[in-house]
C-alpha positions in Angstrom: 34.4 21.2 -13.9 33.4 18.8 -16.4 29.6 19.2 -17.5 27.9 15.8 -17.9 25.0 16.1 -20.1 21.8 15.2 -18.5 20.1 12.3 -20.9 16.7 11.8 -20.4 15.4 10.0 -17.7 12.6 6.5 -17.5 10.9 6.9 -13.9 10.2 3.8 -12.5 7.5 4.1 -9.0 6.4 1.9 -7.2 6.8 -0.8 -4.2 9.6 -3.3 -3.4 8.9 -5.3 -7.0 10.1 -1.9 -8.2 13.0 -1.4 -5.7 14.2 -4.9 -6.3 14.5 -4.2 -9.8 18.1 -4.1 -10.4 18.4 -7.4 -8.4 17.9 -8.7 -5.1 21.3 -7.7 -3.3 22.2 -11.1 -2.4 18.5 -11.8 -0.3 18.5 -14.7 -3.0 19.4 -16.1 -6.5 18.2 -13.6 -8.2 21.0 -11.6 -9.9 19.4 -9.1 -11.3 15.8 -7.4 -12.4 13.3 -5.8 -14.9 14.7 -2.0 -14.0 18.1 -3.3 -14.9 16.8 -5.1 -18.2 15.8 -2.0 -19.2 18.5 0.4 -17.9 20.7 -2.2 -20.2 18.2 -2.0 -23.4 17.9 2.5 -23.0 22.0 2.1 -22.3 22.5 4.8 -25.6 19.3 6.9 -25.2 18.3 7.4 -21.2 18.9 6.8 -17.3 16.7 4.7 -15.8 15.7 6.4 -12.2 14.4 3.5 -9.8 12.1 5.3 -7.6 10.6 2.1 -5.4 10.2 1.7 -1.9 9.7 -1.4 0.0 6.7 -2.1 2.2 5.1 0.9 0.6 1.3 0.7 -0.2 -0.4 3.9 -2.8 -0.8 5.9 1.0 2.5 6.1 1.2 3.2 6.4 -1.9 1.0 9.7 -2.7 2.7 11.0 0.1 6.1 11.0 -1.2 6.0 11.5 -4.6 5.8 14.9 -5.2 9.1 15.1 -3.4 10.0 12.2 -5.2 9.6 14.7 -8.8 10.9 17.5 -7.4 8.1 19.8 -6.5 8.9 22.7 -4.1 5.3 22.2 -3.3 5.7 19.3 -1.2 7.8 22.1 0.8 5.5 24.8 0.7 4.9 26.2 -2.5 6.0 26.9 -6.0 5.8 24.9 -8.9 7.8 22.3 -9.9 11.5 22.3 -10.0 11.6 19.2 -12.6 13.6 20.0 -15.5 14.7 16.6 -17.3 13.0 15.3 -20.2 11.2 11.7 -19.0 10.2 9.3 -21.9 7.9 7.5 -20.0 7.4 6.7 -16.3 6.0 3.0 -15.0 3.5 2.6 -11.9 3.8 -1.0 -9.8 1.7 -0.9 -6.8 -0.8 -3.3 -5.3 1.1 -6.1 -3.8 1.0 -4.3 0.2 -2.1 -2.7 -0.4 -3.7 -6.4 -1.2 -2.5 -7.8 2.2 -5.3 -9.3 4.2 -7.1 -6.7 6.2 -6.0 -6.5 9.6 -2.1 -6.3 8.4 -0.6 -2.5 8.9 -0.2 -2.6 4.7 -3.5 -3.5 3.7 -5.6 -1.0 1.9 -9.1 -1.6 1.0 -9.1 -1.9 -2.7 -12.0 0.7 -3.1 -9.1 2.8 -1.5 -6.6 1.4 -3.1 -8.1 2.3 -6.5 -9.1 5.8 -5.6 -5.3 6.3 -4.7 -4.1 4.5 -7.6 -6.1 7.2 -9.8 -4.6 10.1 -8.1 -1.2 9.0 -8.2 -1.5 8.7 -12.1 -3.2 11.9 -12.2 -0.5 13.6 -9.8 2.2 11.6 -12.0 0.8 13.2 -15.3 0.7 16.8 -14.3 4.2 16.7 -12.6 5.8 15.1 -15.2 4.5 17.4 -18.2 4.7 20.4 -16.4 9.0 19.5 -15.8 8.8 18.3 -19.7 11.8 19.7 -21.2 11.5 18.8 -24.9 14.5 20.2 -27.3 12.3 18.6 -29.9 9.5 20.7 -29.7 7.2 17.5 -29.0 4.1 18.0 -26.9 2.8 14.6 -26.8 2.3 14.3 -23.1 4.8 11.6 -21.3 2.9 8.5 -21.2 2.6 6.4 -18.4 2.1 2.9 -17.8 0.5 0.7 -15.1 1.6 -2.7 -14.2 -0.7 -5.2 -12.1 0.8 -6.8 -8.9 2.0 -10.5 -9.7 0.8 -13.3 -8.9 1.2 -14.8 -5.3 2.6 -18.2 -4.0 0.8 -18.5 -0.8 2.9 -21.4 0.7 6.4 -20.0 -0.3 5.7 -16.6 1.1 4.6 -17.9 4.3 7.8 -20.2 4.4 9.9 -17.3 3.3 8.3 -15.4 6.3 8.0 -18.1 9.1 4.3 -17.8 9.4 1.9 -20.2 9.7 -0.5 -18.8 7.3 0.1 -16.8 4.3 -1.0 -12.9 5.0 -1.7 -12.5 0.8 -3.8 -14.5 -1.5 -3.4 -15.1 -5.0 -7.0 -14.5 -5.5 -6.7 -10.9 -4.1 -3.7 -10.0 -6.0 -5.7 -10.9 -9.0 -8.7 -8.6 -7.7 -6.3 -6.1 -7.1 -4.8 -6.3 -10.3 -8.2 -5.9 -12.4 -8.4 -2.2 -10.5 -5.3 -1.5 -11.9 -6.7 -2.7 -15.4 -9.9 -0.3 -14.8 -7.6 2.7 -13.5 -5.6 2.2 -17.0 -8.6 2.3 -19.2 -10.6 5.4 -17.3 -7.5 7.5 -17.8 -5.8 6.2 -20.7 -3.0 4.4 -19.9 -1.2 1.5 -21.2 -1.3 -1.8 -18.7 0.9 -4.8 -18.3 -0.8 -7.6 -17.1 2.2 -8.6 -14.8 -0.5 -11.1 -13.0 -1.6 -12.8 -16.3 1.8 -12.7 -17.8 3.4 -14.7 -15.0 0.7 -17.2 -15.5 -1.5 -16.5 -12.3 -4.5 -17.4 -13.5 -2.9 -20.9 -14.7 -2.3 -22.5 -11.4 0.6 -22.2 -9.3 2.5 -24.8 -10.4 3.0 -22.6 -13.3 3.9 -19.0 -11.8 5.6 -19.9 -9.0 8.7 -20.4 -10.9 8.5 -16.8 -11.5 8.7 -15.8 -7.8 11.7 -16.0 -5.5 9.7 -16.2 -2.6 6.1 -16.1 -3.2 5.4 -12.4 -3.8 9.0 -11.2 -5.5 10.0 -12.0 -9.1 12.6 -14.6 -9.7 15.1 -14.3 -12.7 12.4 -15.3 -14.8 9.9 -13.6 -14.1 12.2 -10.0 -14.3 13.2 -11.1 -17.5 9.3 -11.8 -18.4 8.6 -8.4 -17.1 11.2 -6.4 -19.2 10.4 -8.0 -22.1 7.1 -7.6 -21.8 7.1 -4.0 -21.3 9.5 -3.1 -23.9 7.6 -4.8 -26.8 4.6 -2.5 -25.0 6.5 0.7 -25.5 7.7 -0.6 -29.1 4.3 -1.2 -30.1 2.1 1.6 -28.7 5.3 4.6 -28.4 7.7 3.6 -31.4 9.7 6.6 -30.8 10.5 6.1 -27.3 12.1 2.6 -28.0 15.7 2.4 -27.5 18.3 3.3 -29.7 19.7 0.3 -31.5 23.5 -0.1 -32.1 23.4 0.6 -35.9 20.9 3.6 -35.7 23.2 5.4 -33.2 26.0 5.0 -35.5 24.2 6.1 -38.1 22.8 9.0 -36.5 26.9 9.8 -35.3 27.6 9.5 -38.7 25.5 11.9 -40.2 25.8 14.6 -37.0 29.7 14.0 -38.4 28.7 14.8 -41.7 27.1 17.7 -41.4 29.4 19.0 -38.9 32.2 18.7 -41.7 30.3 20.4 -44.5 29.1 23.3 -42.3 
């Protein structure tokens, strides 16, 4: 049996905005997503694990996260069984929590903030328990928080075939502000997707970045992927993608060392 070396991973956790990060599987003209763009950038260094769940809010996320990270505790006891090196993680939740009151996905903003804090702390604890860094680097695994994107209320109502949208752009902004507060309090870098896509600039500015009023179009996915990569390179340059020339140089050096030994 051939043994395949398991590479470091990048863990993406969230709702449909993450699940659809590799494209929308024929639902629309979106043929790629921010996760697939991230995977392409990290082809030479890490594998991207997409753990997005359409329809989930932070209540669901709290329940499923321990099982995603492979904890025996989720089944009744024991420590984490996660053994892969994790470069970093992302959390993108809130688009469903921000549904208007009365909908089954709605989570009040105070509870959402509390849940998101718990998710960050849980992920931080479990990722670092399972960290297996061959280089002896004890730095904690970074977690990036992403705010919910803006909402094109008219387009979303049309997509759902309902008279009035069950999402509001202003409410999405408010939940995004909570993400930024949690990031500040817990020391996580935040990518403000709402502002990135023009959520503060009016519907005409941001609607082109949404495929159906709620999910990302190709331009929206591209902006998110590029901004996340820029954030990683700025704040954690040691976790940046491995570029072509750098990879060749590393292999050449390794070959030279092996030949001389």
